N, C-alpha and C positions, 0 to 999 in steps of 0.2 A: 504493500500500500504506500502511496505517496504520503508525505507529511507536510503538504503545503500549508503553511501557517504564517501569513505575512506579518502578523503582529506577534513577535516572539523574542523580545529582548531577554538574553540569557540571565541577566542579573535578577530578573523579576519572575522568571518562569513563563510558562505558556499562557495563552489568552484565557483558557478555561481555569488555570490555576489562579490567575489574577481575579477572574470573575468570582470564583468561589471565595477567595480571601476577602474581596470587597463585600460580599453578601454576609459573611460571618464576622466581619470587623477585625480581621487579622489572620494569622496563619494557623490558628487553632480555634476550636469551637464548632458550633453547628451552623451550617449554611441553610437558610430557609429559601427554597426555590419556588417561584411562581411563574406562570406563563407570561413571557414578555409581551408587552403591548407595543403599539406602533412607536410611541416616543422612545421607548427603551431600545427597540430594534434599530431605529434611525440613529440614535446616539452611539450604539455599539458599532454599527456599520461605518460611521464616520470616524470614530476613535480608533477602530482597528484598521483603518486605511483601505477598506473595501469599496467605499463609494465617497463621493464628495457631497452627495445629498440623496435622500430617499424621498420620492415624491408621493406615492400612494400605493395601497395594496391593489393587486390586479386579480388575484384568485387565491383560493385556499383548497388544498387537497386533503387527503386523509391523514397526512403526516407532516405537511409543511405548508407555509404560506409564501406566495410569490409577490414581490414588490417591484415596481418600476423605480429604478435608481439612476443616478447620474455619475459618470466619471468625468469631471469637468462639464463639457457640454454634450457628451456622448451618452445616450441611453443604454443602460445595461440591466440585466435581471439580477435581483438579489433574492435568494431563496433562504428562508429561515425555517429550519426544522424545529417543530414544536417539542416541548419537553413533556407535556402531560396529555394534551389532546392528540394522541398518536397511538397507532396500533403496536408500537414498540414498547414493551414493558421490561422493567428491570427487577429481577427477583432479589429481595432483600437477603435471602439466604444463599443463593448461588452466585449472585453478583454477575459481573461481566468481565471477560478477559480482554484487556486492551490489545489492539493490533500492534500498537507502537512499542509496547514494553513487555507484553506477555504477562503482565501483572493483573490481578483481580481488582476491580473497583465496584463500589456500590454507589458511585456518584453518577446520577442520571446523565449529566452533560458529557461524561466520558463515553457512554454508550451512544448517545446521539451524535457526538463528534465522529465516531468511527463510521456511522452511517453516512454522514456528510462526506467523509474522506472517500468512502467506497463510490459514491456517485461521482465525485470529482475524477477519480481514477477511470471509471467507465467512460465518462465523456472524453477524457484525455486520450485514452486508448482508441476509442472509436474515431476521434478526430484525426489521430495519427495514421489510422488505417484508411482515411479518405471518406469516412462516412459523414454524411451531411447532418451534423448535430450542432447544437449551440456550443460554441467554443468555450471551454472553461477558462475562467480568468484567475480567480484566487479563492482561498478558503481560510476561514478562521473559526475555530470552535464549531458551533452548529450552523454557521452561515457559509454560503458559497455564492460566488457571482459568476455569471456567464454572459455570453453574447446575447443581445436582444435581437430577436428575429422579427423584423417589421420595418416600417418606414417612419422616421422621426419618432413620435411617441405612439404610433398606431401599430398594435401587434398584428402579426400575420394571422390570417384565419385558419381554423382547423380545416382539414381536408373535407370533412362532412358539410362545411358551410359554403363550398365552392362548386360551381357548375363547370365541370371540366370539358374543354373543347376536344381533347383527344384522350379519352380515358384509357384506352388500350395502351398507349405509350406511357401514361402515368403509372399504370399498374406494373408495367415492365420495369420502370425506373424504381419504384418502391421495392420490388423484389431484388433488383440489382443492389440497392443500398443495404437491404437487410442481409443479402449474401455477403457483402463486405463486412458487415458487423459480425456475422457468424464465422465466416471462413478466415478472415484476416485479423479481426480484433478478438475473436473467440468468445463471443457473448450471444446468448439468446435474450431477446427483449423481455418477453413474458407478459406484455400487455399491449401488443401492437394492434392498432385499430385506426379508424378514421378520426378518432378523438385525439390520438397521440402522434399524429402526423400534421405538420403545418404546411401550408402552401404559400410559398413566397418566391417572387421573381421566376414564376413558372417552373418551380422545382419543389419536390417534396422534402421536408426536413423532419427527421425523426426526433421526438422529444420524450420526456418522462421516462428516464432509464433507471431510476433507483432500484427497481425490483429485478433488473437484469441479472443473470447469473453467468459466471464464467464457465466455459467449456474447456476442460483440461483433463489431464490423466487421472484425476481423482473424481471426475464427474460420474453421475449416474446417467448413462446414455439413454436408458429407457425414459427417464424424466425429461431429458433434453429433447428427445423425439416427441414426447407428448406436448411440451411447450412450443416447439417449432410448429407442430401440426396445428395447435390452437391459434397461434399467431397468423399462420398462413390462411387458415379458414376464416378468421375474423376479417382479414383484408379482402379475401375473395367474396365474402358475404356482402360487404359494402358495394363492391363493383358489380354485383348481380343487378343492382338498380339501373345500371347502364346496359344491361343485356349481355354482359360478359360472363362466360363460364369457362373455368379452367379446372384441370384435374389436380386437386390438392396433394394427392399422394405422389404424383409425378414431380411436382414442385418440391415436396419434402425430400424425395430421393435425390434431386439435384443438389440440395443443400448437404445431405449426408454424404453424397459422393465427393463433394468438394472438401469436406473436412470431418474427420473423426480422429480423436487422439490415437496414436499408434497402438498403445496398449489396450485399447477398447474396440478395435476394429471387428472383433468377433462377438460383440455384445448380444446381437440378435440370436446367435446360436446358443447362448447361455441364458436366454430369457426364460423366466418361469412360465409354466403353462397357464394360459388364460390372460397374461398381461397384454398380449397383442390385441385384445378386445377392448382395452381402455381407450 
């Protein structure tokens, strides 16, 4: 995992260490955490050097809120992972093993920071592989910034909101982009649909990647296959409204022929009876 943390003066510790210490009034004692509101998020983003201003909230998902921010005069996206209104839960008995240190923590911000780090890494790896995703910019604690996809302060529409002139070509381009993500960056998206594809400058842009999973020698290829099939079917289902029909299994096999980790190439032969029906 990358440890991009722009605000990390060594004499004072990391950003989350400083946030914890400020909440409990020193380096010891109990820190009382609450869900950050807009003013606190804006103050953190500016103090951490992530943005020069935060303008307003744009949307809220199940685990994070999205804000339109500025770096000087350039619009960017600020994503703030929530601490409590989130599906990610921290067990007070088991705790969480930090990716950076391998040590256990029961500090909620430590868990949420690792989730933000994972999304930053996915975006970075996809961008490096040539996938059209929002370019990651920086990350501090539970915040990350990325390229704003749109014109001036108007965000690009979701694919479902656009009437396509050449839907066949767009469908091909979406699967070309997803193939790059899978074959070259080695990720399955996990929630690919017309809701998580933006349409900007006559090109599809893949967004919302935090649930994506790496495909490597430790992966469960049966699960990878199920996720790929679901993503492919979701996209095809949308394009049926344009009268386009494709064989989802044929597309799935193109993906699997392009990349399977070397040690897992025979996974289908080892598949448990009945699993192929899922």
